[in-house]
C-alpha positions as CSV (number, residue, x, y, z in Angstrom):
1,X,122.8,21.9,173.4
2,X,122.3,24.7,171.0
3,X,124.6,25.6,168.3
4,X,125.8,28.9,167.2
5,X,126.2,30.1,163.7
6,X,127.7,33.1,162.0
7,X,125.7,35.4,160.1
8,X,126.1,34.5,156.3
9,X,127.4,37.5,154.3
10,X,124.8,39.6,152.9
11,X,123.7,38.7,149.5
12,X,124.2,41.5,146.9
13,X,124.0,42.2,143.2
14,X,126.8,44.3,141.5
15,X,125.6,47.5,139.0
16,X,128.8,48.4,137.0
17,X,129.1,51.5,135.4
18,X,131.8,51.7,132.7
19,X,133.4,52.2,129.0
20,X,132.0,56.1,129.4
21,X,130.9,57.8,126.4
22,X,131.0,61.5,127.2
23,X,127.8,63.7,127.3
24,X,124.4,63.2,125.9
25,X,121.9,65.9,126.3
26,X,119.2,64.3,123.8
27,X,117.7,62.5,126.7
28,X,116.7,63.4,130.1
29,X,119.1,62.4,133.1
30,X,116.5,60.3,134.6
31,X,116.5,57.9,131.4
32,X,120.6,57.5,130.3
33,X,121.6,54.9,132.8
34,X,122.6,51.9,130.6
35,X,125.8,50.5,132.8
36,X,128.0,49.8,129.9
37,X,128.7,52.7,127.4
38,X,127.6,54.9,130.2
39,X,126.8,58.4,129.1
40,X,127.3,61.3,131.4
41,X,125.4,64.5,132.5
42,X,128.1,66.8,133.3
43,X,132.0,66.4,132.3
44,X,133.6,69.5,133.0
45,X,137.5,69.9,132.5
46,X,137.8,66.1,131.5
47,X,137.2,64.1,128.4
48,X,136.3,60.6,128.1
49,X,139.1,58.7,125.6
50,X,138.7,55.9,123.2
51,X,138.6,53.4,125.6
52,X,135.8,54.8,127.8
53,X,138.2,56.3,130.3
54,X,137.4,59.6,132.0
55,X,140.8,61.4,131.5
56,X,141.5,64.8,133.4
57,X,142.3,67.5,130.8
58,X,146.2,68.3,130.6
59,X,147.8,71.3,132.4
60,X,148.9,74.7,131.0
61,X,152.1,76.6,131.2
62,X,152.1,80.3,130.5
63,X,153.7,81.8,127.4
64,X,153.2,85.2,126.6
65,X,150.5,88.3,127.2
66,X,150.2,90.9,129.4
67,X,147.3,89.5,131.7
68,X,144.7,90.8,129.0
69,X,141.9,88.6,127.3
70,X,143.2,87.0,124.1
71,X,140.8,86.9,121.4
72,X,142.9,85.6,118.5
73,X,146.2,83.2,118.2
74,X,148.1,81.9,115.7
75,X,151.2,80.3,115.1
76,X,153.8,81.9,113.0
77,X,156.9,79.5,113.7
78,X,156.9,76.3,115.6
79,X,156.7,77.2,119.4
80,X,155.9,81.0,118.8
81,X,152.9,82.9,118.7
82,X,151.3,86.2,117.7
83,X,147.8,87.1,119.0
84,X,145.3,90.1,119.6
85,X,145.1,91.1,123.3
86,X,141.8,93.3,124.4
87,X,142.2,96.3,126.3
88,X,140.2,99.5,126.8
89,X,141.1,101.1,123.7
90,X,140.8,98.3,121.6
91,X,142.4,95.1,120.4
92,X,146.5,95.3,120.1
93,X,148.7,92.8,118.3
94,X,151.1,91.2,120.3
95,X,153.6,88.2,119.6
96,X,155.5,85.9,121.9
97,X,158.8,87.7,120.9
98,X,157.5,90.8,122.7
99,X,156.5,92.8,119.3
100,X,153.5,94.8,119.9
101,X,151.3,97.0,117.8
102,X,148.5,98.9,119.9
103,X,145.0,99.2,119.2
104,X,144.8,98.0,115.8
105,X,141.3,96.7,115.9
106,X,137.9,97.9,117.3
107,X,137.2,96.3,121.0
108,X,134.6,94.0,119.9
109,X,135.7,93.1,116.2
110,X,136.4,89.9,114.7
111,X,139.9,88.7,113.6
112,X,140.9,86.2,111.3
113,X,144.1,85.0,110.0
114,X,146.2,82.7,107.9
115,X,149.7,81.9,106.9
116,X,151.0,82.7,103.6
117,X,154.6,83.0,102.5
118,X,155.7,82.2,105.9
119,X,153.9,85.4,107.4
120,X,150.7,85.6,109.2
121,X,148.3,88.0,107.6
122,X,145.4,89.3,109.7
123,X,141.7,90.5,108.4
124,X,139.3,92.6,110.2
125,X,136.4,94.1,108.5
126,X,136.8,97.7,108.3
127,X,140.7,97.8,108.7
128,X,143.4,97.3,106.5
129,X,145.1,93.6,106.2
130,X,148.2,93.3,108.2
131,X,151.0,91.1,108.2
132,X,154.0,89.6,110.8
133,X,157.0,87.9,109.9
134,X,158.7,87.5,113.2
135,X,160.2,91.0,113.2
136,X,157.8,93.2,112.7
137,X,154.3,94.6,111.3
138,X,153.6,95.6,108.1
139,X,150.4,96.7,105.8
140,X,149.6,94.9,102.8
141,X,150.8,96.9,99.9
142,X,147.6,96.4,97.6
143,X,146.0,99.6,96.8
144,X,142.7,97.4,96.2
145,X,143.0,96.1,99.6
146,X,143.5,98.9,101.6
147,X,140.1,100.0,100.1
148,X,138.5,96.7,100.3
149,X,139.3,96.0,104.2
150,X,138.0,92.2,103.9
151,X,136.6,90.2,107.1
152,X,137.9,86.7,106.0
153,X,141.2,85.3,105.1
154,X,142.7,82.2,104.0
155,X,145.6,80.6,101.6
156,X,144.8,78.0,98.7
157,X,147.0,77.0,95.9
158,X,149.6,79.8,96.3
159,X,147.2,82.5,96.7
160,X,145.7,84.9,99.4
161,X,142.1,84.9,99.5
162,X,139.6,87.2,100.8
163,X,135.9,87.7,101.5
164,X,133.6,89.5,103.5
165,X,134.5,92.8,101.5
166,X,131.4,95.8,102.2
167,X,129.4,96.0,99.2
168,X,130.7,92.7,97.7
169,X,129.5,90.2,100.2
170,X,129.4,87.5,97.4
171,X,132.5,87.8,96.1
172,X,136.0,86.1,97.0
173,X,139.1,88.1,95.7
174,X,142.3,86.0,95.2
175,X,145.9,87.6,94.9
176,X,148.5,86.9,91.9
177,X,150.4,83.7,92.5
178,X,152.9,84.0,95.3
179,X,152.1,87.6,95.8
180,X,150.1,88.8,98.2
181,X,150.5,92.6,97.4
182,X,148.5,92.2,93.8
183,X,144.8,91.8,93.9
184,X,142.1,92.0,91.1
185,X,141.6,95.7,91.1
186,X,145.6,96.0,91.1
187,X,146.3,94.0,88.0
188,X,146.6,95.7,84.4
189,X,143.7,96.0,82.3
190,X,145.5,94.1,79.6
191,X,146.8,91.3,81.8
192,X,146.5,87.8,80.2
193,X,148.8,85.6,82.7
194,X,147.2,82.8,83.9
195,X,149.0,83.7,87.2
196,X,147.0,86.8,87.7
197,X,144.8,87.7,90.5
198,X,141.0,86.9,90.2
199,X,137.6,86.8,91.5
200,X,135.0,84.5,92.0
201,X,131.0,85.7,92.6
202,X,128.7,83.3,93.7
203,X,125.9,85.8,94.2
204,X,124.0,84.1,91.3
205,X,124.7,80.3,92.5
206,X,123.3,81.1,95.8
207,X,119.8,82.1,94.7
208,X,119.0,84.0,97.6
209,X,120.0,87.1,99.3
210,X,122.6,85.1,101.4
211,X,126.1,86.2,101.9
212,X,129.6,84.7,102.5
213,X,130.3,83.8,106.1
214,X,133.6,81.8,106.0
215,X,136.0,80.4,103.3
216,X,138.5,77.8,103.9
217,X,140.6,75.2,101.9
218,X,140.0,71.5,101.7
219,X,142.1,69.1,100.5
220,X,145.2,70.3,98.2
221,X,143.2,72.7,95.8
222,X,139.8,73.0,96.5
223,X,138.2,76.1,98.5
224,X,135.2,75.8,100.3
225,X,133.0,79.1,100.4
226,X,130.3,78.9,103.0
227,X,127.1,81.4,103.3
228,X,124.7,81.2,106.2
229,X,122.7,78.3,104.7
230,X,124.7,76.4,102.3
231,X,128.5,75.9,100.9
232,X,130.1,76.0,97.5
233,X,133.2,74.1,96.8
234,X,135.5,75.4,93.6
235,X,138.6,73.9,92.6
236,X,141.3,76.3,92.6
237,X,144.6,76.3,90.5
238,X,147.5,78.6,89.8
239,X,146.1,78.7,86.3
240,X,143.2,81.0,86.4
241,X,141.7,79.2,83.4
242,X,141.9,76.0,85.6
243,X,139.2,77.2,88.1
244,X,135.9,75.5,88.1
245,X,133.1,74.6,90.6
246,X,133.0,71.3,92.0
247,X,129.0,70.2,90.9
248,X,129.2,66.9,93.0
249,X,129.1,68.9,96.0
250,X,126.0,69.3,98.0
251,X,126.4,70.7,101.2
252,X,123.1,72.3,102.4
253,X,124.4,73.9,105.5
254,X,126.1,77.0,106.4
255,X,128.9,78.3,108.8
256,X,128.0,80.8,111.9
257,X,131.9,81.9,112.1
258,X,135.0,81.9,110.0
259,X,137.0,80.9,112.8
260,X,135.4,77.6,113.6
261,X,136.3,76.2,110.4
262,X,139.5,73.8,111.1
263,X,141.2,70.9,109.1
264,X,140.8,67.7,110.7
265,X,142.8,65.3,108.7
266,X,141.1,64.7,105.6
267,X,138.0,66.4,106.4
268,X,137.0,70.2,107.2
269,X,135.0,70.7,110.6
270,X,132.8,73.6,111.1
271,X,129.9,74.9,113.3
272,X,126.6,75.9,111.8
273,X,123.4,77.3,113.7
274,X,122.4,73.9,114.5
275,X,125.3,71.7,115.2
276,X,129.2,70.8,114.3
277,X,129.4,69.4,110.7
278,X,132.3,67.7,108.8
279,X,132.9,68.4,105.0
280,X,134.3,65.0,103.7
281,X,134.3,62.6,100.6
282,X,131.9,59.7,100.1
283,X,133.4,56.5,101.1
284,X,131.5,54.8,98.3
285,X,132.6,56.6,95.0
286,X,135.5,59.1,96.4
287,X,133.7,62.1,94.4
288,X,130.7,63.0,95.9
289,X,131.4,65.8,98.8
290,X,128.6,66.0,101.6
291,X,128.0,67.4,104.8
292,X,126.9,65.4,107.9
293,X,126.3,66.5,111.5
294,X,128.6,65.2,114.4
295,X,126.5,66.6,117.5
296,X,123.4,65.0,117.6
297,X,123.9,63.6,120.8
298,X,124.3,67.2,122.5
299,X,121.8,69.2,120.3
300,X,120.2,71.1,123.4
301,X,123.6,71.8,124.9
302,X,125.1,73.2,121.9
303,X,122.1,75.2,121.1
304,X,122.5,76.9,124.6
305,X,126.2,77.7,123.9
306,X,125.0,79.2,120.6
307,X,122.5,81.4,121.8
308,X,124.9,82.3,125.0
309,X,127.3,84.4,122.9
310,X,126.4,87.8,121.9
311,X,127.6,87.3,118.2
312,X,127.9,84.2,116.6
313,X,131.0,85.0,114.7
314,X,133.1,85.6,117.8
315,X,132.9,81.8,118.1
316,X,136.2,79.9,117.2
317,X,137.6,76.5,117.2
318,X,140.5,74.3,117.0
319,X,141.6,71.0,116.1
320,X,144.2,69.2,118.2
321,X,145.6,66.6,115.7
322,X,147.8,64.6,118.2
323,X,144.4,64.0,120.6
324,X,141.9,63.8,117.7
325,X,140.1,66.7,119.7
326,X,137.9,69.6,118.2
327,X,137.6,72.3,120.5
328,X,135.0,74.9,120.3
329,X,135.1,78.1,122.3
330,X,132.1,80.1,123.0
331,X,133.1,83.7,124.8
332,X,130.6,84.8,127.0
333,X,129.1,88.5,127.4
334,X,131.3,90.8,129.5
335,X,134.7,89.8,128.0
336,X,135.9,87.5,130.7
337,X,134.5,84.3,131.2
338,X,134.4,81.6,128.1
339,X,133.0,78.2,127.5
340,X,134.3,75.5,125.7
341,X,132.9,72.2,124.0
342,X,135.1,69.5,122.8
343,X,134.7,66.7,120.4
344,X,136.9,63.9,121.2
345,X,137.4,61.3,117.9
346,X,137.9,57.6,118.4
347,X,140.5,56.4,116.2
348,X,139.7,53.0,116.7
349,X,136.4,52.7,115.1
350,X,137.5,54.7,112.2
351,X,135.5,57.4,110.0
352,X,132.0,56.3,111.3
353,X,132.5,56.5,114.8
354,X,130.5,59.6,116.7
355,X,132.6,61.8,119.0
356,X,132.6,62.0,122.9
357,X,131.7,65.2,124.2
358,X,132.9,67.2,127.3
359,X,133.0,70.6,128.5
360,X,135.6,73.0,129.7
361,X,136.1,76.2,131.9
362,X,139.6,76.1,132.6
363,X,141.4,79.6,132.5
364,X,138.3,80.6,130.3
365,X,140.0,79.7,127.0
366,X,138.6,81.5,124.2
367,X,140.9,80.6,121.2
368,X,143.6,78.7,120.1
369,X,145.9,77.3,117.4
370,X,147.9,74.2,116.9
371,X,151.2,73.5,114.9
372,X,153.4,70.7,115.0
373,X,152.2,68.7,118.2
374,X,151.8,72.3,120.3
375,X,148.5,73.7,121.3
376,X,148.4,77.3,122.5
377,X,145.4,78.6,124.2
378,X,144.3,82.4,124.3
379,X,142.7,83.0,127.5
380,X,141.3,85.6,129.7
381,X,144.9,86.2,130.8
382,X,147.2,85.4,128.2
383,X,148.2,82.7,125.8
384,X,148.9,79.5,127.6
385,X,150.8,76.3,126.2
386,X,149.3,72.9,126.7
387,X,151.7,70.3,128.5
388,X,151.1,66.5,127.4
389,X,148.7,64.4,129.5
390,X,151.4,62.8,131.5
391,X,153.5,65.9,132.4
392,X,154.1,66.7,136.1
393,X,155.6,70.0,135.5
394,X,155.6,71.7,139.1
395,X,155.5,75.0,136.9
396,X,152.2,74.0,135.4
397,X,148.5,75.1,136.1
398,X,146.1,71.9,136.3
399,X,142.5,71.8,136.4
400,X,139.9,70.3,138.7
401,X,137.7,68.0,136.7
402,X,133.9,67.5,138.0
403,X,131.9,64.5,136.9
404,X,128.5,64.0,137.4
405,X,126.3,60.8,136.4
406,X,122.7,60.9,135.3
407,X,120.5,59.2,137.9
408,X,121.2,55.7,138.4
409,X,118.3,53.3,139.0
410,X,120.2,49.8,139.7
411,X,116.9,48.0,138.2
412,X,113.5,49.0,139.1
413,X,112.3,52.4,138.6
414,X,109.7,52.5,141.6
415,X,111.3,50.2,144.5
416,X,113.9,51.4,147.0
417,X,117.4,49.9,147.1
418,X,119.7,49.5,149.9
419,X,123.2,49.4,148.8
420,X,126.3,47.8,150.6
421,X,129.5,49.0,149.0
422,X,131.0,51.0,146.2
423,X,133.8,49.5,144.2
424,X,135.8,52.3,142.3
425,X,138.5,52.1,139.8
426,X,141.2,54.8,138.8
427,X,144.8,54.9,137.8
428,X,147.3,57.7,138.0
429,X,148.3,59.9,141.3
430,X,146.0,62.3,143.0
431,X,142.8,62.5,145.0
432,X,139.2,61.8,143.8
433,X,136.5,63.1,146.0
434,X,132.9,61.4,145.7
435,X,129.5,62.3,146.5
436,X,126.0,61.3,145.9
437,X,122.2,62.5,145.9
438,X,119.2,60.8,145.7
439,X,116.3,61.4,143.5
440,X,114.6,64.0,145.8
441,X,117.7,65.9,146.3
442,X,119.1,64.5,149.6
443,X,122.9,64.2,150.0
444,X,123.5,60.6,150.8
445,X,127.2,60.8,151.7
446,X,130.8,61.4,150.7
447,X,134.2,59.7,150.6
448,X,138.0,60.2,149.4
449,X,140.0,58.0,147.1
450,X,143.6,58.8,147.3
451,X,145.0,57.4,144.0
452,X,148.5,56.3,144.0
453,X,150.9,55.6,141.2
454,X,151.8,52.0,141.5
455,X,151.7,48.9,139.5
456,X,148.4,48.0,141.0
457,X,146.7,51.0,140.2
458,X,148.1,51.3,136.8
459,X,147.6,47.7,135.3
460,X,144.3,46.5,134.8
461,X,144.6,44.3,132.1
462,X,143.9,40.8,134.3
463,X,142.3,42.6,137.2
464,X,138.6,42.7,137.4
465,X,136.8,45.7,138.8
466,X,136.1,44.1,142.3
467,X,139.7,43.9,142.9
468,X,140.2,47.6,143.2
469,X,139.1,49.9,145.7
470,X,136.1,48.9,147.8
471,X,134.4,50.8,150.6
472,X,131.3,50.4,152.7
473,X,128.3,52.5,151.2
474,X,125.2,52.0,153.3
475,X,122.3,54.0,152.1
476,X,118.7,53.9,150.9
477,X,117.5,55.5,147.8
478,X,115.3,54.7,144.8
479,X,117.8,56.4,142.1
480,X,121.3,58.1,142.9
481,X,123.2,60.8,141.3
482,X,127.2,60.0,141.8
483,X,129.1,63.1,141.4
484,X,133.1,63.0,141.4
485,X,135.9,65.9,141.7
486,X,139.5,65.2,140.9
487,X,141.8,67.4,142.7
488,X,145.2,67.8,143.7
489,X,146.8,66.0,141.1
490,X,149.8,66.6,138.9
491,X,150.1,64.5,135.6
492,X,147.6,61.9,134.1
493,X,144.8,60.5,136.0
494,X,141.7,58.7,134.7
495,X,138.6,57.2,136.2
496,X,137.8,53.5,134.5
497,X,134.7,52.8,136.5
498,X,132.8,52.0,139.3
499,X,130.4,49.5,140.5
500,X,127.6,49.7,143.3
501,X,126.5,46.5,145.4
502,X,123.0,46.6,146.2
503,X,121.5,44.1,148.8
504,X,119.3,41.7,147.4
505,X,116.3,39.2,149.1
506,X,115.9,39.5,153.0
């Protein structure tokens, strides 16, 4: 009598992809598969956090504006901003309190700002310096600055500092201590006060025909003076006789835009022609100040973004202290579209850890400012305040995230594989759509995951990847590129990892 046996379960091998490391454009997408510490080829409107999870960018809420492009924004008090709006006649100054000053700046001009004596001071090449105190706008009273009309402005050691003066491109002019209305040419010729206004000229120190492109404060009392190819550091004191150059500093890289310079803890981040750099003190002796690059991993992408803007000086950046993220904004030609490159630092691994990179096109953000835990974006349609990661405010606007892996080979580069199923791990509440295409461009299939906010989805400490969402996924290919789209979600939603089960043997 013949016996009957059921077919054994198919023999499979799992290929897991987790601990995502963000974008990497240094290698081709056909050679980026690592499994653990997996890089991505596209990461739009989402970031990789320090645990390696893909996190959809937080939502935003409208704050102020007249549905016009915003090119520059600055906090003048907690929760309140003043910004420039572009219209057909030029750029107007507007505040979240409703104070407006029409057509102050030419349409394509670059505006810079700083906070000094609890007022926001604005500078623009060829235009008088103006300030805003929350009640109204006023022009600076200095006769010298009414003539100079500088491009760049910052504050350091109780002084206002300006640079980018026509005909004096290698000079930095400092105001009198605690007085923004008196600059060097306003001082009496016989003044001997150590608190008087002063000038630093770096022309003979540069040794070339270079010129100043940015100025920024570093630590408590140091001013970094950037040119196109290098940077110098001066120790600035209220006592003008104590000013001196920091000869230990050796920074052989320049800055492309004043508005990209941002303080990040004890470091100073800025953008050069070749990448993102950080000015930081040496960990060995605590004295030497040098610069090192952070963006080697996305060098090709960074150069593409730099070349996509009409004027590199229009690039701006902000450092979000709470999320440890450095956002760089690249306004595109036409005045409407903008692209953003984000560096997410890793607090767990310390100062030597490399950041993870992502991109964003959400609301076409063009600039931003951060103060006291609040991040405000200047977009193509007004100013928006960033919500917390876990916020579910129904009045907020939330982005759709798009994530694409490189080509995944599951082992051999030549053999054809037959998949059995896919295992997917995510948390939060929302919908994640997935599809895939093979190395010949054929669409393999798609599926939809509905992520529910319950304990099974949010607690993964002791739950293996295989115990999450598993679906049949039966396809044949040599290599495949997986694409995920996060939609219809409020609040925090994360992708922790996924695995593909591939049949082995007969």
